[in-house]
C-alpha positions in Angstrom: 0.0 0.0 -0.2 1.0 3.2 -0.6 0.4 6.0 1.8 -0.3 9.9 0.5 -2.7 12.8 1.9 -5.0 15.1 0.0 -7.9 17.0 1.9 -11.7 16.4 0.5 -15.1 17.0 2.3 -17.2 14.0 2.6 -20.6 13.8 1.0 -23.0 15.3 0.6 -20.8 18.9 1.2 -18.0 16.9 -1.3 -19.5 15.4 -4.3 -18.3 13.8 -7.6 -19.2 16.8 -9.8 -15.7 17.7 -10.9 -16.9 20.8 -12.7 -18.3 22.5 -9.4 -16.9 24.1 -6.4 -16.6 21.4 -3.5 -15.7 18.4 -5.9 -13.9 15.5 -4.6 -11.0 15.4 -7.0 -8.2 14.6 -4.9 -5.8 16.9 -6.4 -2.8 15.4 -7.9 -4.0 11.7 -7.4 -7.2 12.5 -10.2 -4.6 11.6 -12.7 -4.8 8.1 -11.3 -8.5 8.2 -11.7 -9.6 10.3 -14.2 -6.8 9.8 -16.8 -5.9 12.5 -19.7 -4.7 12.2 -23.0 -1.3 12.4 -21.6 1.1 13.7 -19.3 4.0 16.1 -19.9 7.7 15.2 -19.0 9.9 18.3 -18.1 13.0 16.7 -18.4 12.3 15.9 -22.2 10.0 18.7 -23.0 7.7 16.1 -24.4 4.3 14.7 -23.8 3.9 11.2 -23.0 0.8 9.4 -24.3 -1.8 8.0 -21.6 -5.6 7.7 -22.7 -4.3 9.4 -26.3 -2.7 7.1 -29.4 -1.8 10.4 -31.1 -2.7 13.9 -31.4 -1.3 17.2 -33.7 -1.7 20.2 -35.8 -3.5 19.4 -39.1 -3.5 22.4 -41.5 -3.2 25.2 -39.4 -6.8 25.2 -38.5 -7.7 22.4 -36.5 -6.0 20.2 -33.4 -6.7 16.3 -33.8 -6.7 13.7 -30.7 -7.3 10.0 -31.3 -7.6 7.8 -28.4 -6.0 4.6 -28.1 -8.2 1.3 -28.9 -10.0 -0.8 -26.1 -10.3 2.0 -23.4 -12.8 1.1 -20.8 -14.3 2.7 -17.7 -14.2 1.0 -14.4 -17.9 -0.1 -14.9 -16.9 -1.9 -17.9 -18.1 0.4 -20.6 -15.8 1.6 -23.9 -14.3 4.8 -23.4 -14.6 6.8 -26.7 -14.7 10.0 -28.5 -18.1 10.5 -27.5 -16.7 11.0 -23.6 -14.0 13.2 -25.2 -16.4 15.5 -26.8 -18.5 15.6 -23.6 -15.4 16.9 -21.8 -14.6 19.6 -24.0 -18.3 20.9 -24.3 -18.5 20.6 -20.8 -15.1 22.7 -20.3 -16.8 25.1 -22.8 -19.7 25.8 -20.5 -17.7 26.4 -18.2 -16.0 29.2 -19.8 -12.7 27.0 -20.3 -10.0 29.3 -21.5 -9.3 26.9 -24.3 -12.3 28.3 -26.0 -10.5 32.0 -26.8 -8.8 29.7 -29.3 -11.1 27.2 -30.3 -14.9 27.9 -31.5 -15.8 24.2 -32.7 -15.2 20.8 -31.4 -16.4 17.6 -33.5 -16.3 13.7 -33.2 -14.6 12.4 -36.8 -15.1 8.6 -35.6 -15.1 6.4 -32.6 -11.8 7.2 -31.2 -11.0 10.9 -32.7 -12.2 14.4 -32.4 -11.1 17.4 -33.6 -10.9 20.9 -32.3 -11.4 24.0 -35.3 -9.0 26.6 -34.2 -10.3 30.4 -34.5 -7.1 31.7 -33.4 -4.3 29.3 -33.7 -2.1 28.5 -30.7 0.9 26.3 -29.2 -1.4 26.3 -26.0 -4.4 24.5 -27.4 -2.2 21.4 -27.3 -1.7 22.0 -23.6 -5.1 22.2 -22.6 -6.2 19.6 -24.7 -3.8 16.9 -23.9 -4.0 17.9 -20.0 -7.9 17.9 -19.7 -9.0 14.4 -18.2 -11.3 12.9 -20.0 -14.9 12.7 -18.0 -17.9 10.1 -18.9 -20.6 11.2 -21.3 -22.9 8.4 -19.1 -22.6 11.1 -16.5 -22.6 14.4 -18.2 -24.0 13.7 -21.7 -27.4 14.7 -20.5 -26.0 18.4 -20.3 -23.5 18.4 -23.2 -26.0 17.2 -25.7 -28.5 20.0 -24.9 -25.4 22.7 -25.1 -23.9 21.1 -28.5 -27.2 22.6 -30.8 -27.2 25.9 -28.8 -22.9 26.1 -29.4 -24.0 25.4 -33.5 -26.5 28.3 -33.8 -23.3 30.6 -33.0 -24.3 31.6 -29.4 -22.0 31.5 -26.5 -22.3 31.1 -22.7 -24.2 34.6 -22.3 -27.2 33.0 -23.8 -30.3 32.3 -22.0 -30.4 28.3 -23.0 -26.7 27.8 -21.8 -27.5 29.6 -18.7 -30.7 27.3 -17.9 -28.5 24.2 -18.9 -25.9 25.4 -16.4 -28.1 26.0 -13.5 -29.2 22.6 -13.6 -25.5 21.4 -14.4 -24.4 23.3 -11.6 -27.0 21.2 -9.1 -25.7 17.7 -10.7 -24.3 15.3 -8.3 -23.3 12.2 -9.6 -23.5 9.0 -7.1 -20.4 7.5 -8.5 -17.1 8.3 -10.1 -16.2 6.2 -13.1 -12.3 5.6 -13.6 -10.3 5.5 -16.7 -6.9 5.3 -14.7 -5.4 2.4 -13.0 -6.6 3.4 -9.4 -10.5 4.0 -8.7 -11.9 5.5 -5.3 -13.3 3.1 -3.0 -16.1 4.9 -1.9 -17.4 2.9 1.0 -13.5 3.4 2.6 -14.1 7.0 2.5 -14.2 8.6 6.3 -13.2 11.7 7.9 -10.2 10.3 8.3 -9.0 8.6 5.2 -9.9 7.2 1.6 -8.7 4.4 -0.2 -7.9 4.1 -4.2 -8.2 0.3 -5.3 -6.8 -1.2 -8.6 -9.3 -0.6 -11.4 -8.8 -3.7 -13.6 -10.3 -2.1 -16.6 -8.1 1.4 -16.5 -5.3 2.1 -18.6 -1.7 1.3 -17.2 -3.5 -0.9 -14.6 -1.0 -3.7 -15.6 2.4 -1.8 -14.8 1.2 0.1 -11.6 2.9 -1.7 -8.4 0.9 -0.8 -5.5 -2.7 -2.7 -5.1 -3.9 0.2 -2.9 -3.6 3.6 -2.6 -4.4 5.3 1.2 -5.1 8.9 1.3 -5.3 10.5 4.4 -7.9 13.5 4.7 -6.3 17.0 5.9 -4.6 20.0 5.5 -1.5 20.6 6.8 -2.1 20.4 10.7 -3.8 17.0 10.1 -0.9 16.1 7.8 2.5 17.3 9.6 2.1 15.0 12.6 1.3 11.9 10.5 4.5 13.0 8.2 6.6 13.1 11.3 5.2 9.7 12.6 6.6 8.2 9.1 3.2 7.3 8.5 2.7 8.9 4.9 4.9 8.0 2.1 4.6 11.5 0.0 3.0 14.6 0.8 2.9 18.0 -1.0 1.0 19.9 1.7 2.6 23.5 2.7 4.5 22.9 5.8 5.7 24.7 8.8 9.4 25.7 8.7 9.4 24.2 12.2 8.1 20.9 10.8 10.5 21.0 7.8 13.4 21.0 10.2 12.1 17.9 12.7 11.9 16.2 9.2 15.4 17.0 8.2 16.5 16.1 11.6 14.8 12.9 11.5 16.1 12.1 8.1 13.0 12.4 6.1 13.6 13.1 2.4 12.9 16.4 1.8 12.4 16.9 -2.4 13.0 20.9 -3.4 11.2 21.2 -6.8 10.4 24.2 -9.1 6.8 24.9 -8.8 6.7 27.7 -11.2 4.5 29.8 -8.7 4.3 31.4 -4.9 2.5 33.0 -2.7 1.0 36.8 -2.9 -1.6 38.9 -1.9 -4.7 39.8 -4.3 -7.0 42.9 -3.8 -10.7 43.3 -3.9 -10.9 46.2 -6.4 -14.7 46.7 -5.6 -14.3 47.7 -2.1 -14.8 51.2 -1.7 -12.8 51.3 1.3 -9.5 49.9 -0.6 -10.0 52.4 -3.7 -6.5 54.4 -2.7 -5.1 50.6 -3.3 -6.2 51.1 -7.3 -3.6 53.8 -7.6 -0.8 51.9 -9.1 1.6 53.9 -7.1 0.1 52.5 -3.7 0.9 48.9 -4.7 4.1 49.7 -6.2 5.0 51.2 -2.6 3.9 47.7 -0.8 6.0 45.8 -3.0 9.2 48.4 -2.0 8.0 48.0 1.5 8.2 44.1 1.9 11.6 42.1 2.2 11.0 39.4 0.2 13.9 37.3 1.1 12.6 37.5 4.4 9.1 36.3 3.8 10.4 33.4 1.7 12.5 32.1 4.2 9.7 32.6 6.6 7.2 30.7 4.5 9.6 27.8 2.9 13.1 28.0 4.9 15.8 26.6 2.4 13.0 26.1 -0.2 12.2 29.6 -0.5 13.6 31.3 -3.8 12.7 35.3 -4.2 11.5 35.8 -7.9 13.8 38.0 -9.4 11.3 39.6 -11.6 7.7 40.6 -10.5 5.8 39.8 -13.6 3.3 37.1 -12.7 5.5 34.2 -14.1 8.5 32.3 -12.8 11.9 33.5 -13.7 13.3 30.4 -15.2 9.9 30.4 -17.7 10.5 34.2 -18.6 14.1 34.1 -19.5 13.1 31.8 -22.1 10.5 33.9 -23.6 12.1 37.2 -23.5 15.4 38.9 -24.6 18.1 40.2 -22.0 17.0 43.7 -22.9 13.5 43.4 -22.4 14.0 41.3 -19.3 16.3 44.2 -18.3 13.7 46.9 -18.2 11.7 45.2 -15.7 10.9 46.4 -12.6 12.7 44.0 -9.7 11.0 45.8 -6.8 13.9 45.7 -4.4 13.3 46.3 -0.8 13.6 50.0 -0.3 11.8 52.0 2.5 12.6 55.1 1.5 11.3 54.5 -2.4 8.1 52.8 -0.8 7.8 56.4 1.1 8.7 58.8 -1.9 5.7 56.8 -3.7 3.1 56.9 -1.2 3.5 60.5 -1.0 3.1 60.9 -4.7 -0.3 59.2 -4.4 -1.1 61.7 -1.8 -0.9 59.7 1.3 0.5 61.2 4.6 2.4 59.7 7.7 0.9 60.7 11.4 3.4 59.2 13.7 3.8 55.8 12.7 0.5 55.6 10.5 -0.4 56.1 7.0 -3.3 58.0 6.0 -5.0 57.9 2.5 -5.6 61.2 0.8 -9.0 61.5 2.5 -7.5 61.1 6.0 -8.6 57.8 6.8 -6.0 55.1 8.5 -4.8 52.8 6.0 -5.7 49.8 7.8 -6.9 46.2 6.0 -8.0 43.1 6.8 -5.8 40.1 4.9 -7.7 36.6 4.9 -5.6 33.5 4.8 -6.2 29.8 4.9 -5.7 28.7 8.4 -4.6 24.9 7.5 -2.2 26.6 4.5 1.1 26.9 6.8 3.2 28.2 4.2 0.4 30.5 3.3 -0.4 31.6 6.6 3.4 32.5 7.5 3.8 34.4 4.3 0.5 36.2 4.9 1.7 36.8 8.7 4.8 38.1 7.8 3.9 40.3 4.8 1.3 41.7 7.7 4.0 42.2 10.0 6.3 44.0 7.4 3.4 46.2 6.3 2.6 47.2 10.1 6.2 48.3 10.5 5.8 50.4 7.1 2.7 51.9 8.6 0.2 50.1 6.9 -1.7 48.1 9.7 -2.8 44.6 8.6 -5.1 42.0 10.5 -4.9 38.5 9.3 -8.1 36.6 9.2 -7.7 33.1 9.3 -10.4 31.1 7.9 -10.6 27.3 7.2 -9.5 26.2 3.6 -12.9 24.9 3.0 -14.5 28.3 3.3 -11.9 30.5 1.8 -12.4 29.9 -1.8 -16.1 30.6 -1.6 -15.3 34.0 0.3 -13.0 34.7 -2.2 -14.9 33.9 -5.3 -17.9 35.7 -3.7 -15.7 39.2 -2.8 -16.1 38.9 0.8 -12.7 40.2 1.7 -10.4 43.1 1.8 -7.1 41.7 1.0 -6.3 37.8 0.5 -3.3 35.5 0.3 -3.7 33.9 -3.2 -1.2 31.8 -5.2 0.3 33.0 -8.4 2.2 31.5 -11.6 1.6 28.0 -12.2 3.4 24.6 -13.4 3.4 24.9 -17.0 5.4 25.3 -19.6 4.2 28.5 -21.4 3.7 31.8 -19.6 0.5 32.3 -20.9 -1.0 30.0 -18.4 0.9 31.8 -15.8 -1.0 35.3 -16.8 -4.6 33.2 -16.9 -3.6 31.7 -13.3 -2.7 35.1 -11.7 -5.0 37.2 -13.2 -8.2 35.5 -15.3 -8.8 32.9 -12.9 -9.5 36.0 -10.5 -12.1 37.6 -12.7 -15.4 36.6 -14.2 -16.2 34.4 -15.9 -13.4 32.1 -14.7 -13.7 33.1 -11.4 -17.4 32.1 -11.5 -17.9 35.3 -9.4 -16.5 38.7 -8.6 -13.3 37.5 -6.9 -11.0 40.5 -7.1 -13.1 42.2 -9.7 -10.1 43.8 -11.5 -11.2 45.5 -14.9 -9.3 44.2 -17.6 -9.5 46.8 -19.7 -7.2 49.4 -18.1 -5.8 53.0 -19.1 -2.2 53.1 -18.5 0.1 56.2 -18.6 2.8 54.5 -21.1 1.1 52.6 -23.5 -2.4 53.6 -23.2 -5.2 51.8 -23.4 -4.9 48.1 -23.4 -7.1 44.8 -23.1 -5.3 42.2 -20.7 -7.7 39.2 -21.9 -6.5 40.0 -25.6 -3.0 40.5 -24.2 -3.1 37.2 -22.8 -4.9 35.5 -25.6 -2.4 37.2 -28.0 0.8 35.8 -25.7 -0.2 32.1 -27.2 -1.0 33.0 -30.6 1.2 30.9 -33.4 1.2 27.2 -33.8 5.2 27.1 -34.8 7.4 28.4 -31.8 10.8 27.3 -34.0 9.5 29.5 -36.9 10.6 33.5 -36.7 6.9 34.7 -37.7 5.5 31.4 -36.0 5.2 33.1 -32.9 5.7 36.4 -33.3 2.5 37.4 -32.4 3.0 35.6 -29.0 6.1 37.1 -28.2 4.7 40.7 -29.3 1.8 40.2 -26.5 4.6 39.3 -23.9 6.7 42.0 -25.0 3.9 44.6 -24.8 3.0 43.6 -21.5 6.9 43.9 -20.6 6.9 47.1 -22.1 4.5 48.9 -19.7 6.3 47.6 -16.8 9.6 48.6 -18.1 8.2 51.9 -18.9 6.6 52.1 -15.0 10.2 51.5 -14.0 11.9 54.4 -15.8 9.0 56.4 -14.0 9.7 54.9 -10.6 13.4 55.7 -11.1 13.4 59.6 -11.9 15.3 61.6 -9.1 13.2 62.3 -6.3 12.8 62.6 -2.5 13.1 58.8 -2.3 16.4 58.5 -4.4 16.6 55.7 -6.8 15.7 52.5 -6.6 18.2 49.9 -4.8 19.6 52.4 -3.0 20.8 51.0 0.5 19.7 51.8 4.0 21.4 53.7 6.4 23.6 51.7 8.8 20.9 50.7 11.7 17.9 50.7 9.1 19.2 47.4 7.4 16.5 45.1 6.8 16.4 41.6 9.2 18.3 38.8 7.4 16.2 35.6 6.1 18.3 33.8 8.6 17.3 36.1 12.0 13.5 35.8 10.5 13.7 32.5 10.7 15.5 32.5 14.0 12.4 34.7 15.2 9.9 32.1 14.0 12.0 29.5 16.4 11.4 32.1 19.4 7.7 31.9 18.5 7.9 28.1 18.6 9.1 28.4 22.2 6.0 30.9 23.2 3.7 28.4 21.9 5.4 25.3 23.7 7.8 26.5 26.7 6.8 25.1 30.3 8.0 27.0 33.2 11.3 27.9 33.4 14.0 30.7 34.5 13.9 33.2 31.9 18.1 33.6 30.5 18.8 35.8 27.5 19.3 34.0 24.3 23.1 35.0 23.5 22.3 35.0 19.9 19.9 37.8 19.4 19.6 38.9 22.9 16.0 38.2 23.3 15.1 36.9 26.5 13.6 33.5 26.5 13.4 30.2 28.5 16.2 28.8 26.4 17.5 25.3 26.2 21.1 24.6 26.8 21.7 24.2 23.2 19.1 27.2 22.6 16.9 26.1 19.6 18.5 23.4 18.0 17.7 21.1 21.0 13.9 22.0 20.6 13.8 20.9 16.9 16.2 17.8 17.4 14.2 14.4 16.9 12.8 13.0 20.0 15.6 10.4 20.6 14.0 7.6 22.8 10.7 8.1 21.9 9.6 6.2 18.9 12.9 6.5 17.4 13.0 3.0 15.9 9.4 3.3 14.7 9.0 1.8 11.1 5.7 2.8 9.2 3.6 -0.7 9.2 5.3 -2.4 11.7 3.1 -3.8 14.3 4.8 -2.6 17.3 7.3 0.1 18.4 10.7 -0.5 20.4 12.0 1.9 22.9 15.4 3.3 22.6 17.5 4.1 25.7 16.6 7.5 27.6 17.7 10.6 25.7 21.0 12.6 26.3 20.4 15.4 29.1 20.4 18.3 27.1 17.4 16.8 24.9 15.4 15.6 28.1 16.2 19.2 29.3 13.7 20.5 27.0 10.7 19.9 29.6 12.4 20.9 33.1 10.7 18.7 35.8 8.8 16.5 33.1 8.4 12.8 34.1 10.5 10.4 33.1 9.0 8.5 29.8 8.6 4.9 30.1 9.3 2.3 27.7 7.0 1.6 24.8 6.2 -2.0 25.3 4.7 -5.3 24.1 1.8 -7.2 26.3 -0.9 -9.7 26.4 0.1 -13.3 26.5 -2.0 -13.7 23.1 0.6 -11.4 21.1 -1.8 -8.8 20.7 0.6 -5.6 20.8 -0.2 -2.6 22.8 1.3 0.9 22.7 1.6 2.2 26.2 1.7 5.7 25.4 3.7 8.2 27.4 3.4 12.3 26.8 6.8 13.1 25.6 9.0 16.1 27.5 8.6 19.7 25.4 9.9 19.7 22.2 9.3 19.9 18.1 5.8 18.7 17.9 4.6 18.9 21.3 0.8 19.4 21.3 1.0 21.8 24.3 0.9 21.1 28.0 -2.3 19.6 29.5 -4.0 21.4 32.1 -3.0 20.1 35.8 -5.1 17.0 37.2 -7.8 18.0 39.9 -10.2 16.7 42.2 -13.5 15.7 40.0 -15.7 17.0 42.9 -18.5 15.5 41.1 -22.1 16.1 41.5 -25.1 13.9 40.3 -27.4 16.1 38.9 -30.1 13.6 37.3 -30.9 10.1 36.9 -33.3 8.3 35.1 -34.4 5.5 33.0 -34.9 5.4 29.5 -34.9 2.5 26.8 -33.6 -0.2 28.7 -30.8 2.0 30.0 -29.7 3.6 33.7 -28.9 7.5 32.3 -27.0 9.9 34.6 -26.0 13.6 34.1 -23.0 14.2 36.3 -20.9 17.6 37.1 -17.1 17.3 37.3 -14.4 19.7 37.9 -12.0 19.0 34.6 -9.6 21.3 35.7 -9.2 24.1 38.6 -12.1 26.6 38.1 -13.3 24.7 35.5 -16.4 22.5 35.3 -18.1 20.5 32.9 -21.3 18.0 32.5 -20.6 14.2 32.0 -23.2 11.9 30.8 -23.0 8.1 31.8 -25.1 5.5 30.0 -25.3 1.8 31.8 -27.6 -1.0 31.2 -30.8 -1.3 33.7 -30.4 -4.1 35.9 -26.7 -4.5 35.7 -25.7 -7.5 38.1 -22.6 -7.8 40.1 -19.3 -7.1 38.9 -17.5 -4.4 37.2 -18.1 -3.8 33.3 -15.9 -2.7 30.4 -16.3 1.4 29.6 -16.1 3.2 26.6 -15.5 7.2 26.1 -17.6 8.5 23.4 -16.0 11.0 21.5 -18.2 13.3 19.6 -17.0 14.9 16.2 -18.0 18.3 15.1 -21.8 18.1 15.3 -23.6 20.8 16.5 -25.0 19.1 19.4 -22.0 17.3 21.1 -22.0 14.7 23.6 -25.9 14.7 23.7 -26.9 12.9 20.6 -23.9 10.6 21.1 -25.2 9.2 24.3 -29.0 9.2 22.6 -30.5 12.6 23.1 -33.1 12.1 20.2 -35.6 14.5 22.1 -35.8 17.0 18.6 -36.6 16.5 15.0 -33.0 17.9 14.7 -31.5 15.8 16.7 -32.9 12.7 15.4 -32.2 13.5 12.2 -28.7 14.3 13.1 -28.5 10.3 14.7 -30.1 8.9 11.7 -27.7 10.6 9.1 -24.7 9.5 10.8 -25.8 6.5 12.8 -24.5 8.9 15.8 -25.7 7.4 19.0 -22.7 4.7 19.5 -22.8 5.8 23.2 -26.3 4.6 23.6 -26.2 2.0 21.1 -23.1 0.3 23.1 -24.6 0.8 26.5 -27.5 -1.6 25.1 -25.0 -4.4 24.3 -23.7 -4.1 27.8 -20.9 -1.7 27.9 -20.7 1.7 30.5 -20.4 4.5 28.2 -19.6 8.0 29.0 -19.2 11.1 27.3 -18.3 14.9 27.7 -18.4 18.1 25.3 -15.2 19.4 24.2 -14.6 22.7 24.2 -16.5 25.1 21.9 -19.4 21.9 21.5 -22.6 21.1 23.3 -23.2 22.8 26.4 -19.7 24.5 26.1 -20.4 26.5 22.9 -20.0 30.0 23.4 -23.7 30.7 21.7 -25.2 29.5 24.8 -23.7 32.0 27.0 -25.8 34.6 28.2 -25.3 38.0 26.5 -23.5 35.9 23.9 -22.6 38.3 20.7 -21.5 36.4 17.4 -18.1 37.9 16.3 -17.0 34.7 14.6 -17.7 36.2 11.3 -18.2 32.4 10.4 -15.2 30.9 11.3 -15.0 27.4 12.1 -15.0 26.8 16.1 -12.2 24.6 16.4 -9.7 27.2 14.2 -10.5 29.9 17.1 -10.2 27.8 20.1 -7.4 26.5 18.5 -5.8 30.0 18.3 -7.2 31.0 21.8 -5.3 28.3 23.1 -2.0 28.7 21.2 -1.8 32.1 23.1 -1.5 30.3 26.6 0.9 27.9 25.3 -1.4 25.1 24.6 -3.5 23.8 21.9 -7.3 23.1 22.3 -6.1 19.3 21.5 -4.5 19.2 24.6 -7.3 20.7 26.8 -9.4 18.2 25.3 -7.3 15.7 25.8 -7.0 16.6 29.7 -10.6 16.6 29.8 -11.2 13.3 28.3 -8.8 12.2 31.0 -10.5 13.9 33.8 -13.7 12.1 32.8 -11.9 8.9 32.7 -10.4 9.1 35.8 -13.9 10.0 37.1 -15.5 7.1 35.4 -13.1 4.6 36.8 -14.3 5.5 40.3 -18.0 4.6 39.2 -19.3 1.0 40.9 -20.2 -0.6 37.3 -16.7 0.2 35.8 -13.7 -1.9 35.3 -11.0 0.6 35.3 -8.7 -2.1 33.5 -10.7 -2.8 30.6 -11.2 0.9 28.7 -12.0 1.8 25.2 -12.6 4.8 22.9 -14.9 5.1 19.8 -14.9 8.6 18.0 -16.9 10.0 14.9 -15.5 12.7 12.7 -12.9 15.4 14.8 -13.5 12.8 17.6 -12.6 9.9 15.3 -8.7 11.6 14.9 -7.9 12.2 18.5 -5.3 9.8 20.3 -7.1 7.6 23.1 -4.7 8.4 25.8 -2.6 6.3 28.6 -5.5 4.6 30.2 -7.0 3.1 27.0 -5.7 0.1 25.3 -7.6 0.3 22.4 -9.5 3.2 20.0 -12.1 2.7 17.7 -12.4 5.7 15.3 -15.3 5.5 13.6 -17.4 6.3 10.4 -20.9 6.2 9.4 -20.3 2.4 7.9 -18.2 1.2 10.6 -19.6 0.6 13.9 -21.9 -2.1 14.4 -22.0 -2.6 10.4 -18.4 -4.5 10.4 -17.0 -6.6 13.1 -15.4 -4.6 15.4 -11.6 -6.5 15.0 -11.6 -5.2 11.2 -11.7 -1.8 12.5 -8.5 0.3 11.2 -7.5 3.6 11.9 -4.8 4.0 11.2 -3.9 0.6 11.4 -5.4 -2.8 13.0 -5.9 -3.4 16.4 -8.1 -5.7 17.9 -10.5 -5.1 20.6 -8.9 -6.4 23.3 -7.9 -4.8 26.8 -4.4 -3.7 28.1 -3.2 -5.9 30.7 -5.1 -9.4 30.4 -5.8 -11.8 27.8 -9.7 -12.0 27.6 -11.6 -9.7 25.1 -12.8 -6.4 26.2 -16.4 -7.5 26.1 -19.8 -6.6 27.6 -20.0 -10.4 28.9 -23.4 -11.9 30.3 -24.0 -10.3 33.3 -25.7 -7.4 31.2 -28.6 -9.5 31.1 -28.8 -10.2 34.5 -31.0 -8.3 36.9 -30.1 -7.3 40.5 -30.5 -4.4 42.9 -26.9 -3.2 42.4 -26.5 -0.3 40.4 -30.3 0.0 39.6 -31.9 3.4 39.5 -33.9 4.3 42.3 -36.8 5.2 40.0 -38.0 4.7 36.5 -38.5 8.2 34.6 -39.7 9.2 31.2 -36.9 10.5 28.8 -35.9 14.2 28.8 -33.7 16.4 26.9 -30.8 17.2 28.3 -30.0 21.0 28.9 
């Protein structure tokens, strides 16, 4: 099995209509499922056929594509030209840039389609060969209706196409047909992972070497610990700098490849508050005010490379398409505070103290939206905001879930936003499409940046960026002098405008010439010092109480380690140091040397990881490591539970209790307990039931179905496992995690919603890190408190504990007390044998210290006075 990672959303939010937002496409792994005609091989500068047998330009007007014979979909039906035709008609309906050059597509025979070019271009080849072919069986119902409309000479502005699009947007296929060597096993999809299995009908199925591919679901915060635990073979996530340093220390291979793109900031030009940013001088000032070398180091450490030319196209590509003379004319926007200041003054802005004011006298303060889970983009955005703040423009970063950010940006609900620029395609045309056209209508399918493509410039007059970008790819003979003359002319015209801007910028003035050095004492921070500061931030989030000492390197007072930052980022020797992915057990090494162990002064010694169970069932005795890289944050101190029984009643064959316990000092929470009615003598195995991200917290998990909404929530997710397992003889208990159920801020008196629609999990995580903890560590401590109390109940056997969880609850660890964790999805619990559950590796349902199964036993069916409720009562909702 190959283990990878890619984020997705489960149905019904996620779906299989690949042309619509929220589609489950699995990113780079889509090529293994829904294959394209060919793949581009960068080293040889050529395309390698996949579905295609041959392709090429024909007579200067057509581009033809012939598919291989005998291709099939995963359901056994033939893959033909009919599928390819439906693919490109559907792409046309969604304003694909290909149709700036193509006006007709037709099927010539069972395996060949021909695209008529109204404007011959070399990029037609790229657009056609890299478009994954989709099945006519699914999408033909829409494309068949569109074909006669386009045949009448109408375009996407026609009412007929809009009506078809409306239905197309709502289409949700119930399956994902595959043409590649793998297909998605839809039954395997959970909040945690999904699996790709061999597609015997698919192209190249006979040559791929893995039987299955497991993809862990999640963005960087979820995937990073899995990488460090060596559970993942390959990941392309934007990892935090500290994480890459840990990986390097552990010997994990880091591939530093050219991506031909990076991180940038986009502006909402429709927002009246940002009117001053429509002045190019202000945008140029912003470019001069940021030290991009520092930003690159903070974002990608050693992998960061600062682009020499801020042209929207990666340097390596630009240098292949423009002459040295043209390149020399481009403004490189060096870091120059004096130049930035001069440009701001020229635009009518004024400095009041440390704050810039716009020409109307309003403070220049803006909000920058960034994906919370994209740690590279978040780091880049935060550093950009910090540098702009020092310059005098206040920027507040608002972290939004990566699932919500594209929606807000597409709908224009932002001021500034972090966004990618450039793209890994061999022609600069694609970079302009990705950097500019994809952020405006119609490609954006929404207002997005609202940038007007027709602009009046000071140097070349009226320009139409749509026409310029289209012209940059005109011509089909890149070797002939005249074949690509129009394309190069388009690029050179864009360059001419930038060069003229630079000439105007470099006129003598108060700011001096671009590139002038700052006076001593005003030099920008070096990249390594910026990285050094990031390590200080890591200290702030993770350090334990220790006497402050001064950092000898940067004079910052901090609770330093004997070897300063290096010790914090060293691998945790002695703790899972010999772990091998796929190994059924983890062996221990000797205790780490003193300088590493000192990271957590006063921390308890770590017991060795052990094997146990006479029948050979391996159990991992987990211990919390000392503070160090990857530390989830300190746990709140244990305290007495001070339990108080609030209510007890009988319902559906169960005795149900509601307790109030202290989960830490000065903080209480309610705990629900279920046990069978008539429980006889003896202690029972107990299950801690962790709830997920649902709206009702622990209540529905424990069987509260007192409203239609709760009943629906239980039915859709098979969510009442705390009730179901109690009916099978277990004692079950559950607590609300912070921000959920009864601990939701929305339930507080006089509460005012100020979260702007952000996920509560993200908000609590940010708040917790300010206290040197994480929301996960707090919830683990509260689960520990609940478990400590549950072990004091007369009916509970402390030696036999287990954990079940759904969604977010299914990802968390079981803690030291529990031998077995059973994270679950909708199809897992009670629908498959418990012994077959896997997450992330197989574990049998056994207890930690005995060779007998963790099961309810027959005493659940016996009656007796012990533990019986004082009186039976009707079920009621828990509040």
